[in-house]
C-alpha positions as CSV (number, residue, x, y, z in Angstrom):
1,M,0.2,0.3,0.1
2,E,1.0,3.3,-0.7
3,P,1.8,5.7,1.6
4,K,-0.4,8.7,1.9
5,G,2.3,11.5,1.6
6,R,3.1,10.1,-2.1
7,T,-0.2,10.6,-2.9
8,V,-0.8,13.7,-1.8
9,G,2.4,15.0,-3.3
10,F,1.4,12.9,-6.7
11,L,-1.8,14.8,-7.1
12,D,-0.3,18.3,-5.5
13,K,2.1,18.0,-9.0
14,M,-1.2,17.2,-11.1
15,K,-3.5,20.3,-10.0
16,K,-0.1,22.7,-10.3
17,G,-0.2,20.9,-13.8
18,L,-3.7,21.2,-15.0
19,D,-3.6,24.5,-13.6
20,V,-0.7,25.8,-16.2
21,A,-2.6,24.1,-19.0
22,K,-5.6,25.7,-17.8
23,D,-3.5,29.3,-18.7
24,K,-2.1,28.1,-21.7
25,A,-5.9,27.8,-22.8
26,D,-7.0,30.9,-21.4
27,D,-4.2,32.9,-23.2
28,L,-4.8,30.9,-26.2
29,A,-8.4,31.3,-26.3
30,E,-7.7,35.3,-25.9
31,Q,-5.3,35.8,-28.5
32,H,-6.8,33.6,-30.9
33,G,-10.2,33.2,-30.2
34,D,-11.7,34.7,-33.6
35,K,-9.4,31.8,-35.8
36,I,-10.6,29.2,-33.7
37,K,-14.7,30.5,-33.8
38,S,-13.5,30.6,-37.5
39,G,-12.3,27.2,-37.3
40,I,-15.6,25.6,-35.4
41,D,-18.0,27.2,-38.1
42,K,-15.8,25.5,-41.2
43,A,-16.0,22.3,-39.4
44,A,-20.0,23.2,-38.8
45,D,-20.6,23.5,-42.3
46,V,-18.8,20.9,-43.5
47,A,-20.7,18.4,-41.0
48,G,-23.7,20.2,-41.5
49,K,-23.7,19.1,-45.3
50,K,-22.5,16.2,-44.2
51,L,-25.1,15.5,-41.7
52,K,-28.5,15.9,-43.6
53,G,-31.3,16.9,-42.1
54,K,-28.9,18.0,-38.1
55,S,-27.4,20.6,-39.0
56,G,-29.7,22.1,-36.1
57,Q,-28.0,19.8,-33.9
58,V,-24.9,20.8,-35.6
59,D,-25.0,24.5,-35.3
60,K,-26.1,24.5,-31.5
61,V,-23.0,21.9,-30.9
62,A,-21.0,24.8,-32.4
63,D,-22.6,27.6,-30.6
64,K,-21.9,26.1,-27.3
65,A,-18.2,25.3,-28.6
66,K,-17.9,28.9,-29.5
67,G,-19.1,30.1,-26.5
68,F,-16.9,27.8,-24.2
69,V,-14.0,29.7,-26.6
70,D,-15.2,32.6,-25.5
71,D,-15.1,31.9,-21.7
72,L,-11.8,31.1,-21.7
73,A,-10.9,34.4,-23.7
74,K,-12.4,36.0,-20.4
75,P,-9.5,35.5,-18.0
76,E,-10.6,37.8,-15.1
77,A,-14.3,35.7,-15.1
78,N,-12.1,32.2,-14.6
79,D,-10.1,34.1,-12.2
80,A,-12.9,34.9,-9.9
81,K,-14.6,31.4,-10.4
82,T,-11.4,29.8,-9.2
83,A,-11.1,32.1,-6.5
84,S,-14.3,31.4,-5.2
85,A,-14.1,27.7,-5.7
86,S,-10.9,27.8,-3.3
87,D,-12.7,30.0,-0.8
88,D,-15.2,27.5,-0.6
89,P,-15.1,24.9,2.7
90,A,-16.5,22.4,0.6
91,S,-13.7,22.4,-1.8
92,D,-11.4,21.1,1.4
93,A,-13.5,18.5,1.2
94,D,-10.9,16.3,-1.0
95,A,-8.4,17.2,1.4
96,P,-7.1,14.1,3.7
97,A,-8.8,14.2,7.3
98,A,-6.0,14.5,10.4
99,D,-5.1,11.7,12.2
100,Q,-6.4,11.8,15.5
101,H,-4.6,9.1,17.9
């Protein structure tokens, strides 16, 4: 059985790595959001032509994807969400319980 200290250390490293990846995605969406959304539109056009009769569904998915890009491109909104989540005591539920002897 692996000691808890190693597991927590591993999870901390993973969280830091995911935070870095999220920051990079935010930066890319902010810098290149228009190009990304244009690509989404082009892909939706191709999919709509291939999936005749389903273009309404394809358009809905494309709109949601473009909304996601817009959300990523707003770092101040993302920072506020992250800060409020870390202030939430319920988010500490994943933290290991202290040993009581």
